[in-house]
C-alpha positions in Angstrom: -71.4 -23.6 -25.9 -74.7 -23.6 -24.3 -76.2 -26.4 -22.3 -79.7 -27.6 -21.8 -80.4 -28.5 -18.0 -80.4 -32.2 -19.4 -77.3 -31.9 -21.1 -75.8 -30.4 -18.0 -76.9 -33.2 -15.8 -75.8 -35.7 -18.3 -72.0 -33.6 -18.5 -72.1 -34.0 -14.2 -72.9 -38.0 -14.5 -69.9 -38.4 -16.8 -67.6 -36.5 -14.9 -68.7 -38.4 -11.4 -68.2 -41.7 -13.7 -64.7 -40.7 -14.6 -63.7 -40.6 -10.7 -63.3 -37.0 -11.0 -64.9 -36.6 -7.7 -62.0 -38.1 -5.9 -59.6 -36.0 -7.4 -57.7 -33.2 -6.1 -60.4 -30.9 -5.4 -63.1 -33.2 -4.8 -65.8 -32.7 -2.0 -64.8 -34.0 1.4 -67.6 -36.2 3.2 -70.0 -34.3 4.8 -69.2 -30.7 3.1 -72.5 -30.7 1.7 -74.1 -30.1 5.0 -72.0 -27.0 5.4 -73.7 -25.0 2.2 -77.3 -24.7 1.5 -78.4 -27.2 -1.4 -80.0 -24.6 -3.6 -76.7 -22.2 -3.4 -76.6 -22.3 -7.1 -80.0 -22.5 -8.0 -80.6 -18.8 -9.2 -83.6 -18.5 -11.1 -83.7 -17.1 -14.8 -85.1 -13.4 -15.3 -85.5 -11.4 -18.2 -84.5 -12.1 -21.5 -80.8 -11.0 -21.6 -78.1 -12.3 -19.4 -74.4 -11.4 -18.6 -71.8 -13.4 -16.8 -68.9 -11.8 -15.9 -65.7 -12.9 -14.0 -62.6 -10.9 -14.1 -58.8 -10.8 -12.5 -58.5 -14.7 -12.4 -54.8 -14.2 -12.6 -53.9 -17.0 -14.6 -55.2 -19.2 -11.7 -56.6 -22.6 -13.4 -56.9 -24.7 -10.0 -59.0 -23.5 -7.1 -57.0 -21.6 -4.4 -57.2 -19.8 -1.1 -57.5 -15.6 -1.1 -58.1 -14.1 1.8 -59.8 -10.5 1.5 -58.4 -6.9 2.8 -58.9 -5.8 6.3 -57.7 -2.3 5.3 -58.9 -0.6 2.5 -59.2 3.2 3.3 -61.2 5.7 1.4 -60.7 9.4 1.0 -63.0 12.1 0.2 -66.4 11.5 -1.1 -65.2 7.7 -1.4 -64.8 6.9 2.3 -67.5 4.9 4.3 -68.9 4.2 0.6 -68.3 0.5 -1.5 -65.8 -0.9 -2.7 -64.1 0.9 0.4 -65.5 -1.3 3.1 -64.2 -4.3 4.8 -65.4 -7.3 7.3 -68.6 -6.4 9.4 -69.1 -3.1 7.7 -69.1 -4.7 4.3 -71.5 -7.3 5.6 -73.9 -4.8 7.3 -73.9 -2.6 4.1 -75.1 -5.0 1.8 -77.2 -7.2 4.5 -75.0 -10.3 4.3 -75.5 -12.7 7.2 -71.9 -12.9 9.1 -70.7 -16.7 9.1 -72.2 -17.8 6.0 -70.4 -19.2 3.1 -71.3 -15.8 1.0 -69.7 -13.9 4.3 -66.2 -16.1 4.1 -66.1 -15.3 0.5 -66.4 -11.3 0.4 -64.3 -10.5 3.7 -61.2 -11.6 6.1 -63.0 -12.6 9.0 -62.0 -15.6 10.7 -60.4 -16.5 7.5 -58.3 -19.5 8.3 -61.0 -21.4 10.4 -63.6 -20.5 7.3 -61.1 -21.7 4.7 -60.8 -24.9 6.4 -64.4 -25.2 6.5 -65.4 -23.9 3.4 -62.5 -25.3 1.0 -60.4 -23.4 -1.8 -62.4 -21.3 -4.4 -62.0 -20.6 -8.0 -60.7 -23.0 -10.3 -61.3 -22.9 -13.9 -63.1 -26.3 -14.2 -65.2 -25.5 -11.6 -66.1 -22.5 -12.9 -66.5 -23.8 -16.1 -69.1 -26.2 -14.7 -70.9 -23.2 -13.0 -71.3 -21.2 -16.3 -72.8 -24.2 -18.1 -75.3 -24.7 -15.1 -76.4 -20.8 -15.5 -76.2 -20.9 -19.3 -78.7 -24.0 -19.3 -81.3 -21.3 -17.9 -80.4 -18.6 -19.9 -80.0 -19.3 -23.8 -77.4 -17.3 -25.6 -76.3 -15.5 -22.2 -72.6 -13.5 -22.9 -69.6 -14.5 -20.7 -67.5 -11.7 -20.2 -63.7 -11.8 -19.3 -62.8 -8.4 -17.4 -59.1 -8.9 -17.9 -55.8 -9.7 -16.0 -56.1 -13.4 -17.2 -53.1 -14.1 -18.9 -50.9 -13.5 -15.9 -50.1 -14.1 -12.3 -49.2 -18.0 -12.8 -45.6 -20.0 -13.4 -47.5 -21.9 -16.4 -48.9 -18.8 -17.8 -45.6 -17.3 -17.8 -43.7 -20.5 -18.8 -46.6 -21.0 -21.9 -46.4 -17.0 -22.9 -50.2 -17.2 -21.9 -51.1 -20.0 -24.2 -52.7 -22.0 -21.3 -55.1 -19.5 -20.4 -55.7 -18.8 -24.2 -56.7 -22.3 -24.4 -58.8 -22.4 -21.1 -61.0 -18.8 -22.3 -62.0 -20.7 -25.7 -62.9 -24.0 -23.5 -65.0 -21.8 -20.9 -66.7 -20.0 -23.5 -65.7 -16.6 -23.6 -67.8 -14.2 -25.7 -65.8 -10.9 -25.5 -62.8 -9.6 -23.2 -60.7 -6.5 -22.4 -57.3 -6.4 -21.1 -54.4 -5.1 -18.6 -51.7 -7.5 -17.7 -52.2 -8.8 -20.8 -50.2 -6.2 -22.5 -47.4 -7.3 -20.6 -46.6 -10.0 -22.7 -46.0 -7.5 -25.5 -47.6 -5.6 -28.7 -46.5 -8.3 -30.9 -47.8 -11.2 -28.7 -51.0 -9.4 -27.9 -52.3 -9.1 -31.7 -50.6 -12.4 -32.4 -53.3 -13.9 -29.6 -56.3 -12.1 -31.2 -55.7 -12.7 -34.9 -55.0 -16.3 -34.3 -56.9 -17.6 -31.5 -59.3 -15.4 -29.8 -61.1 -14.2 -33.3 -61.3 -17.6 -35.0 -62.8 -18.6 -31.5 -65.5 -16.0 -31.7 -64.0 -14.0 -29.0 -64.2 -10.1 -29.6 -61.2 -8.2 -27.6 -62.3 -4.5 -27.2 -60.9 -1.7 -26.0 -62.1 2.0 -26.7 -59.5 4.0 -24.9 -56.5 2.3 -26.8 -55.1 3.9 -29.9 -52.0 4.7 -31.9 -49.3 6.5 -29.7 -48.6 8.7 -33.0 -51.6 9.1 -34.9 -54.4 8.4 -32.5 -56.3 5.8 -34.8 -57.9 3.1 -32.7 -55.6 0.0 -32.1 -58.6 -2.7 -31.2 -62.6 -2.3 -32.0 -64.1 -0.2 -29.7 -67.1 -2.3 -29.2 -69.0 -5.3 -30.3 -72.7 -6.0 -31.0 -74.3 -9.4 -29.8 -77.6 -10.6 -30.4 -79.3 -12.2 -27.3 -82.6 -13.3 -28.4 -83.6 -10.8 -30.2 -82.1 -8.1 -28.5 -79.0 -6.1 -29.9 -76.2 -5.8 -26.8 -73.5 -3.6 -27.3 -70.3 -4.3 -25.1 -67.8 -1.6 -24.9 -64.2 -2.2 -23.9 -62.5 -0.1 -21.5 -58.8 -1.3 -20.8 -56.8 -0.1 -17.7 -55.8 3.0 -19.0 -52.9 3.7 -16.8 -51.0 0.4 -18.3 -47.5 2.4 -19.4 -47.5 4.2 -16.0 -48.5 1.2 -13.9 -46.5 -1.4 -16.0 -43.0 -0.7 -18.5 -44.2 1.4 -21.3 -41.3 -0.4 -23.6 -43.5 -3.3 -23.8 -46.2 -1.4 -25.3 -43.9 1.4 -27.4 -46.7 2.3 -30.1 -49.8 2.7 -28.1 -51.4 5.3 -26.0 -54.1 4.7 -23.1 -56.2 7.1 -21.2 -59.5 7.2 -19.4 -60.7 9.4 -22.8 -64.6 9.9 -21.6 -65.1 12.1 -24.6 -64.5 9.4 -26.6 -66.3 7.1 -24.7 -69.6 9.2 -24.9 -69.3 9.1 -28.7 -68.6 5.1 -28.6 -72.0 4.8 -26.9 -73.8 7.0 -28.7 -72.6 5.4 -32.0 -73.6 1.7 -30.7 -77.0 3.0 -29.6 -78.0 4.8 -33.4 -76.7 1.5 -34.6 -79.7 -0.1 -32.7 -78.0 -1.3 -29.5 -80.9 -1.3 -26.8 -78.4 -2.2 -23.8 -75.1 -0.8 -23.6 -72.5 -2.6 -21.3 -69.1 -1.3 -20.5 -66.5 -4.1 -19.5 -63.9 -2.1 -17.6 -60.6 -2.5 -16.5 -60.4 1.1 -14.6 -61.0 0.2 -10.9 -64.0 0.3 -9.3 -63.9 4.1 -7.8 -62.9 5.2 -11.2 -65.7 3.3 -12.7 -68.2 5.1 -10.2 -67.1 8.2 -11.5 -67.4 7.3 -15.1 -70.8 5.9 -14.5 -71.9 9.7 -13.2 -70.1 11.5 -16.2 -71.0 9.1 -19.2 -74.9 8.7 -20.3 -76.5 5.9 -22.1 -74.8 3.1 -20.5 -76.8 0.7 -18.7 -73.8 -1.3 -16.9 -70.4 -1.0 -16.2 -69.1 -4.5 -15.3 -65.5 -3.9 -14.0 -62.2 -5.0 -12.7 -58.6 -4.2 -11.7 -59.0 -3.5 -8.4 -60.4 -6.9 -7.0 -62.9 -5.8 -5.2 -65.7 -8.3 -4.3 -68.9 -6.2 -3.8 -71.9 -8.2 -3.6 -74.4 -6.2 -5.3 -75.0 -3.1 -7.6 -74.0 0.4 -7.2 -76.5 2.8 -8.9 -75.1 6.0 -10.1 -77.2 9.1 -11.2 -76.0 10.8 -14.7 -77.9 13.5 -16.8 -79.4 10.5 -19.0 -80.5 8.5 -16.3 -78.8 5.7 -14.1 -76.2 3.4 -14.8 -75.2 0.3 -12.6 -71.9 -0.7 -11.7 -70.9 -4.3 -10.7 -67.4 -5.8 -9.9 -66.6 -9.5 -9.6 -63.7 -9.6 -7.3 -60.4 -11.6 -8.6 -59.1 -15.0 -8.4 -62.2 -16.8 -10.1 -63.7 -16.8 -6.6 -66.6 -15.0 -8.0 -69.1 -15.0 -11.1 -71.4 -12.2 -11.5 -74.9 -12.8 -13.1 -76.7 -9.6 -14.5 -80.2 -10.5 -15.8 -82.0 -7.9 -17.7 -85.5 -7.7 -18.5 -85.4 -5.6 -21.9 -88.7 -4.9 -23.6 -89.8 -1.6 -25.8 -86.2 -1.1 -26.6 -85.0 -0.3 -23.4 -84.1 -2.2 -20.0 -87.1 -2.2 -17.6 -85.7 -3.6 -14.9 -82.5 -6.4 -13.5 -81.5 -8.7 -11.3 -77.7 -9.1 -10.4 -75.8 -11.8 -8.4 -72.1 -12.4 -7.4 -72.0 -16.2 -7.0 -68.8 -17.2 -5.2 -67.2 -19.9 -6.4 -66.6 -22.6 -4.5 -64.7 -25.6 -5.6 -65.9 -28.0 -3.0 -69.2 -27.4 -3.9 -69.0 -27.7 -7.8 -68.0 -31.0 -9.7 -65.2 -30.1 -12.4 -65.7 -29.8 -15.8 -64.2 -33.0 -17.5 -62.7 -31.1 -20.3 -61.5 -28.3 -18.8 -60.0 -30.8 -15.6 -58.1 -32.7 -18.4 -56.7 -29.1 -20.3 -55.4 -28.1 -16.8 -53.8 -31.7 -16.3 -52.0 -31.5 -19.5 -50.6 -28.2 -19.3 -49.4 -28.4 -16.0 -47.9 -32.1 -16.9 -44.6 -30.5 -17.8 -44.2 -28.3 -14.7 -45.4 -30.6 -12.0 -42.4 -31.2 -10.1 -41.0 -28.0 -10.4 -44.4 -26.5 -8.9 -44.8 -29.1 -6.1 -41.4 -28.3 -4.8 -42.0 -27.5 -0.7 -39.8 -24.6 -0.1 -40.7 -24.0 3.5 -43.4 -24.6 6.2 -45.2 -21.4 7.2 -46.4 -21.2 10.5 -48.8 -17.9 9.9 -51.2 -17.2 7.3 -49.3 -16.1 4.2 -51.8 -13.4 2.2 -51.3 -10.0 0.1 -53.9 -8.0 -0.1 -54.8 -4.7 1.6 -53.6 -1.1 1.5 -50.2 -1.9 3.3 -48.0 -5.0 3.8 -49.3 -8.2 3.7 -47.7 -11.3 5.4 -46.4 -12.8 2.0 -45.1 -9.1 1.3 -43.3 -9.6 4.4 -41.3 -12.7 3.3 -40.4 -11.1 -0.1 -39.1 -7.7 1.6 -37.1 -10.1 4.0 -35.4 -12.2 1.6 -34.2 -9.4 -0.4 -32.5 -7.7 2.1 -31.1 -10.7 3.1 -30.0 -12.2 -0.1 -29.3 -8.9 -1.7 -27.4 -7.2 1.6 -29.8 -4.0 1.4 -30.9 -1.8 4.2 -34.2 -1.1 2.9 -36.5 -3.4 0.3 -39.2 -2.4 -1.7 -41.8 -4.8 -2.9 -44.7 -3.5 -5.5 -48.1 -3.3 -3.8 -49.7 -5.7 -6.1 -53.3 -7.2 -5.4 -52.9 -10.5 -6.7 -51.2 -13.5 -5.1 -53.0 -16.1 -3.5 -52.9 -17.2 0.3 -51.1 -20.1 2.1 -53.1 -21.6 5.2 -50.7 -22.0 8.7 -49.1 -25.2 8.7 -48.9 -25.8 5.0 -45.9 -25.9 3.0 -45.6 -22.8 1.0 -44.6 -24.4 -2.4 -42.3 -22.8 -5.7 -46.4 -22.9 -7.4 -47.2 -20.5 -4.0 -44.4 -18.5 -4.6 -44.8 -17.8 -8.2 -48.6 -16.4 -7.7 -46.7 -13.8 -6.1 -44.0 -12.8 -8.2 -44.8 -14.2 -11.8 -44.6 -11.3 -14.5 -42.3 -10.9 -17.5 -40.3 -8.2 -15.7 -39.5 -9.3 -12.3 -35.8 -9.2 -12.0 -34.6 -7.6 -8.7 -32.7 -4.5 -8.5 -30.2 -3.0 -5.7 -29.6 0.4 -6.1 -28.5 3.7 -3.8 -31.4 6.4 -3.2 -31.2 9.3 -1.1 -33.7 9.7 1.9 -35.5 12.5 0.0 -35.7 10.1 -3.0 -36.9 7.5 -0.9 -39.8 9.9 0.5 -40.9 11.1 -2.8 -41.1 7.2 -4.0 -43.6 6.8 -1.1 -45.6 10.2 -1.7 -45.7 9.2 -5.2 -47.5 5.8 -4.6 -49.5 7.2 -2.1 -51.0 10.1 -4.4 -52.1 7.4 -6.5 -53.6 5.3 -3.9 -55.2 7.9 -1.9 -56.2 10.7 -4.2 -59.6 12.4 -3.6 -59.9 12.3 -7.7 -61.3 8.7 -8.5 -59.9 9.5 -12.1 -56.3 9.9 -10.9 -56.5 6.0 -9.1 -54.3 3.7 -10.8 -54.9 0.9 -8.5 -52.5 -1.2 -6.5 -51.7 -0.5 -3.1 -48.7 0.6 -1.1 -45.2 -0.2 -1.9 -44.3 -3.0 0.7 -41.6 -2.2 2.7 -38.8 -3.5 4.7 -36.6 -1.8 7.0 -38.4 1.1 6.8 -41.1 2.6 9.0 -43.0 6.0 8.3 -46.2 7.8 9.4 -49.0 8.5 6.6 -52.0 10.3 6.0 -54.1 9.2 3.6 -56.0 13.0 3.5 -53.6 14.9 3.0 -52.5 16.1 -0.6 -49.3 15.3 -2.5 -45.9 15.7 -0.9 -47.5 15.5 2.9 -49.0 12.5 3.5 -45.6 10.9 4.3 -43.7 11.8 7.6 -41.5 10.4 10.5 -39.5 7.8 8.3 -36.7 5.6 10.2 -34.6 3.5 8.9 -33.5 0.3 10.8 -34.9 2.5 14.1 -33.2 5.4 13.2 -34.7 8.8 11.5 -34.1 9.0 7.8 -31.8 11.3 6.7 -32.7 12.9 3.7 -29.3 13.6 2.2 -28.0 10.2 3.2 -27.5 7.4 0.4 -29.4 4.1 1.2 -29.3 0.9 -0.5 -32.4 -0.4 -1.5 -33.5 -3.2 -3.0 -36.5 -3.9 -5.1 -37.7 -5.8 -8.4 -40.6 -5.3 -11.1 -38.8 -2.1 -12.3 -40.9 -0.2 -14.8 -38.0 1.6 -16.2 -35.3 0.4 -18.7 -35.2 -3.5 -18.9 -33.5 -5.6 -16.2 -30.7 -8.2 -16.6 -30.6 -9.7 -13.2 -31.9 -12.4 -11.4 -36.0 -13.1 -10.9 -37.4 -12.3 -7.8 -38.7 -15.8 -7.3 -35.1 -17.4 -7.3 -33.7 -15.1 -4.6 -37.2 -15.6 -2.5 -37.1 -19.6 -3.2 -33.2 -19.3 -2.1 -34.0 -17.7 0.9 -36.8 -20.0 1.7 -35.1 -22.9 1.2 -32.5 -21.9 3.8 -35.4 -21.0 6.3 -37.1 -24.2 6.2 -39.9 -22.7 8.4 -40.9 -19.4 8.7 -42.7 -17.2 11.1 -43.9 -13.5 9.9 -46.4 -12.8 12.9 -48.3 -9.1 12.2 -47.4 -7.5 8.8 -45.8 -4.0 9.1 -48.4 -1.2 9.2 -47.5 2.0 8.9 -48.5 4.6 11.8 -52.1 5.7 10.1 -53.4 9.4 11.0 -56.8 10.7 10.5 -58.5 7.3 10.0 -60.0 6.2 13.4 -63.4 5.6 12.0 -62.9 4.7 8.7 -65.1 1.6 7.9 -62.2 0.4 5.4 -60.0 -0.3 8.5 -60.6 -3.4 11.2 -57.3 -4.0 12.5 
């Protein structure tokens, strides 16, 4: 649905008349003084506009989300976006410290700034922003970069239906996937056929094929006409889905990066008349940058997966010219806006802006608000249960343990009577401010997957080291195409030293278990969750952690565990 400026203003008047400005996400008195009044006045440019959000992880309501202070780069990636944090990120992109945008894209003074500017995201507020921008940009396309159906209790409990209905209300035009696949092949195909296609939403993925015959599973691209300009949107699903997630959930589908096929698809779209080619990607940004240098004929890669809040465009040269690479953060915090001036059959100029979505400064859309209230109503009491009070800022984001990760590994070690605990290095999971209650909903934003059961195994010291080495090889590999995204596995009861610049088998050293050197031949009891191996029939991790928090009542984590780091002293992706 595209609204004119007048219609958009009428929507805001209706929202105010309905009393929505006094709801849970209303502006506090005086909040407007903190935000420049023209913050969301983005002048239209050119004749082709693309709006892009990604990795919202099923967060329908506004949230707090702290960006990383540890995001180390290796090889040619070191010192370049997206592997910059804090002041170094602000300096690179010329963002003034202490501003709303600086708060949105960094961890700096997070607690104080979060209390000042409020929560971010929320589909009702995102919807309002989309409508505002579309009022000035006729026929703008809204692109969903994936990781939309997973990350909340209500998405898990409704089998993703709450998010699918929200996408339709939001006016999504094209989407790609990753965590969506963890609902299984049958559910994904059911949603595409019976929900997305009738709503005019294209699901595209050029790199997913039949595991036996290599036939495409999905349409590789779609061509949409924007103001007389044919625009191709090519899909690139997360290439390592069967490795990073359980392969048994998608046994008949094969994934991969597939550069050669991508080039063929781009060439085919151009041959069909596309004057603009966009890759809607879930590769992760460092992989997108590498792909931009290899594949020609792409105007822009609009990416996701690694949650990189990068406020500008990365220009990449290739034999065919230049490809732009953008990302749009996560959790509904940002909306990327790409405006192209297309004349004489090709892009002549562009403007890109990544807009933070501050819920205090955008009125909630009434229709989306009603949907959110409706889908949450059956679960309201369960979601609102207060498990404990936190004295610390609780977050998960960064190469190593976050404070919420510490709560999870502590709970696993205590409740499962284990010497060591592992927790996946997921980049999703919202933030809880100090002094606030940890609700059951907060816990579910950290743990809600379709395979979150706990495990209790025995592993030798040698096996434990190999596990750490394997994960580190994905996170810190100098070949961008071997990055699977995510961060290091979180550890409890286990300490180690890591050199990110070393090679496989040589990054991890000096392992200790509860203060004693690890014996490679000794067997240790290890607790964990979210196994990607065979299905596990055990208690879900949220029940284990909830039981632990109820017993604790008040929690204080202190500083999260950081392994001893080698050869990273001057890394601009490190602020500790």
